[in-house]
N, C-alpha and C positions, 0 to 999 in steps of 0.2 A: 639885207643878209639875215638879219635876226628875225625879220618877220617870215622870211621864207622857212627858216629853220624852226620856227614855232609852228609853222603851218604843216611841216612835215612830220614832226614828232608825234601829234596825235594820231596821224594815220599809221605810223609805225607801230604805235602802242595798241590802236585797234586791231591791227594785224596780229600782233603778238597776243594780245588777249584773245582774239579769235581762235589762233592756234592752241593756245593753253586750254581754253575752254573744250575745244575738239578733244584734246588729249585726255583732259579730266573726264569728259562724257565717256570717251572710250574705255578709259581706265575703270570707271565706275560700272559701265554697262557690261563689260566683258565677265567680270565675277557673277554678276546677276544672271547674265545668259547661262553661264556655265552651272550656276546653282539650278536654274531652271531645268537644264538638260539632266543632271544628276537626279533630280526630283521625279522626272518623267521616267527616266531609266528604272529608278528604283519602284515606281508605281507598276511598271510594265512587267518587271521581272523580279518580284519581291524575294528576299532570302528566305527559304523556308525553314520553318522551325521543326524541332525532332517530331513533334505531333503531327505536323503536316506531312513530313515524310512517311510517318507510319500510316496516315490516312490514305495516303496514295498508295502505298503498298497493299494495303487491305483492299482498296478498290481494284488494283490489278489483279489480285488473287480472286475476287469475286467474279471478274469478268472471265478469268481463266476457268473457273468453276462452272460457270454458264456455258461457256464455249464446250467444255467436256461434257456437260449434261446433254446438250444438243447432240453431240457426237454419239453418246451412248443411246440416245433415243433413236437415231438414226440406224445404228447397228441393231438395235432391238427390232425395229421395223423390218429391216433385211432379214433378220433371223426368223421371224414369224412368216415372211414371205416364203423363205426356203422351206421352213416346216410345212407350210400350206402345200406348196409344191410338191414336196416328198409325200405328204398324205394323199394328194390328188394322184400321184404317179403310182402308189401301191395300193390304194383302195379304189378299185374301178367298179364303181356302184351305180352306174347308170342302168337305164331301164332295159337296155340290151342283155346286160349281165343277168338281171334278175330274171328275164324271160329264159335264158339259156339255162340257167341253174335251178329255176322253179318250174317252169312250163315244161321243159324238156329235159329231164334228168337222165334219160336213157344214154344219149351219146357220151356225156360225162362219166357215166357209170360204167360203160364197156371195159375201160382199162382195170379197174379195182376188180370187177368180176371175173376177168380173165386170170389176173394174178391170185385171185383167191381160189381159182380151181384146183391147183395142185394141193392145197390143204385140204379140200373137200375129198379128192380122191384119195388122199393118205387116211383120211378119216374112215372112208368106206372100208379100207382094208384092215383098219384097226378092230381089235376085239371089242365086244360089247355092243356093236351096232350103232356107234355114235354118228355114222353117216346119215342116219334117219332124221336125227335131230338137227344136223347141219343143213339137209337138204329140205328141212321143213319150210313150206311156202310161208311167206309173210303175209299177214291177213291185211285187208284194207285198213283197219282200225291202226294196226301196227305202223303202216306206211305213213298214215296221217300223223301219227305220234312222232315218227322220226323226222318227218318234213316240218312239223311244227318246231321241234327243238332246234332243226338246223336253221329255220327263218328266225328264231328268236336270236340265235347266235349273230346271224348275218345283219338283223336289225341294230343290234349293238353296235356292230362294225359301222354300219352305215350311218348311225348318230354320232360317230366318233368316241364312243365308251370303249376304248381299245382294251383297257384292263378287263372289263366285262367280257368283250368278245373274246378275248384270249382264254379266259376261264371257261366260258360256255363252249368254245369249240373244243378245247381240251376234254372237257366233260362229255360232249357228243362223241369224240373219238373213242373214249374208254367206254362209254355205254353202248355204242352201235359199231363195234370193230369191223363188222362185215357189211356195213351199208355202202351202197354204191357213192355216197356223198363223202366217204371218208376222205379220199385224196384232195377233193376241195375243200374239206374241213383243215386239212394239214396246210394247204396253201394260205388259207386265210388266217390261220394260227400263226403261221409265219409272219404274215402282214402285220398282224396286231402287234406282235413283238417287235418287228422292225421300226414301226412308226414310233414306239415308245423308246427306241434306241436300245433295246434288249437284244444286242446283236447275237449273243451266244445261243439262246433258245430259239431266235428266229432262224439262225443257220441250222440248227438240229431239226427243226420242223421241215425246213426245205429240203434237206438232204434225205430225210426219212421218207418224204414224198417220193423223190427220185429213186430211193433204193426199193421201196414197196411197190410203187407204181410208175414204172419208167415209161409206160405207154400212155399216161394220163395226158389229156388235151393241155394241162397246165405245166407239163414237164419243162418244156423250153422255157417258160416264164421262170418257173423255178431254178432253173440254170442260172439265169440272169440274177435271180434275187440272191442265190449262193454268193455270187461275185460281189453284189452289194453288200452283203453282210462282212464278208472278208475285207472290203474296203473300210466299212465302217469300224472294223476291229484293227484297222491298220496292218492287216496282213497281206500287204501289196503283192509279195511274191505268190502267195496262194491265189489271189484274185487274178493276176495276170495269167497263171496257169488255167484257171477255170474259164476265163474269157477266150483264151486260145483254143480250149476244147469246144466251147460253144461255137466259134467262128468256124472251125473245121467241121463241126457236125451239122451246121446249117448254112451252107455256102448259097449265096444268091438270094437269101430270104431277109425279111425286115428284122428277124432275130439277129442275124449276122451284122447288119448294120448298127444295131443298138449295142451289140458287144464291142464293136469297133469304138463307138462313141463312148463307151464306158472306159475302154482302154486309154483313151486320150485323157480322162479325168483323173488317172493315176498319176502321182507326181513321178517324173522321170527319174529323179535322184533316189526315190525311195527304194529301200531294198526289203528284205524280209523283216517280219515284225521283231 
């Protein structure tokens, strides 16, 4: 019996020692594992200092500034495209216009000559015989000089020098008030002002053309330009009235279609200026 007891005790002791060792190992390893997890978590997401927070804020502001600069560049590009479209729309300078206004000034001049007729007749009845001076034929040299001045203003317009073209067309009108090209000069004067967003003098030029030369070939275009100037001035009520008059005066024509298209561009909720 004693031998058996002696043989069993070592086995129990060994079992107890193994269990204790396991517990000890588990107890020792658990804090080590926990410490390792904490260290990994700390390295993955370190607690930022004040300087790091400030740095991150600065970086965020820089990114926002870059985004805004990009948006501004996009808007500037779109604005340039709109301005170019406006210039292309109001400055019709292709070869056909040049031929019509230079090679064949007769048809364009018919309206100004007709409108100037009453003043000539009135001058003939006035004392002093001023009708002789007004009826004096224009020499070939004078015609060439008039055409040269008109071409110079038109060249400035074609080159995009709108300030110069406005000044030159105004000087042409003042210098040659009886020229057959005056009605065209008023039209391009208004166009020069409009492209540079000087809507008030542009409006005055187009309205003068319509008042003095209602039968001008450019009258219908001038009517549309009047509406455009009124839209530029945000006088939407006047623009609507002008476009309605154009639609009524030119039914079934391209001018009517363009007037209706412009009507759609006016804000629906916009009232008078």
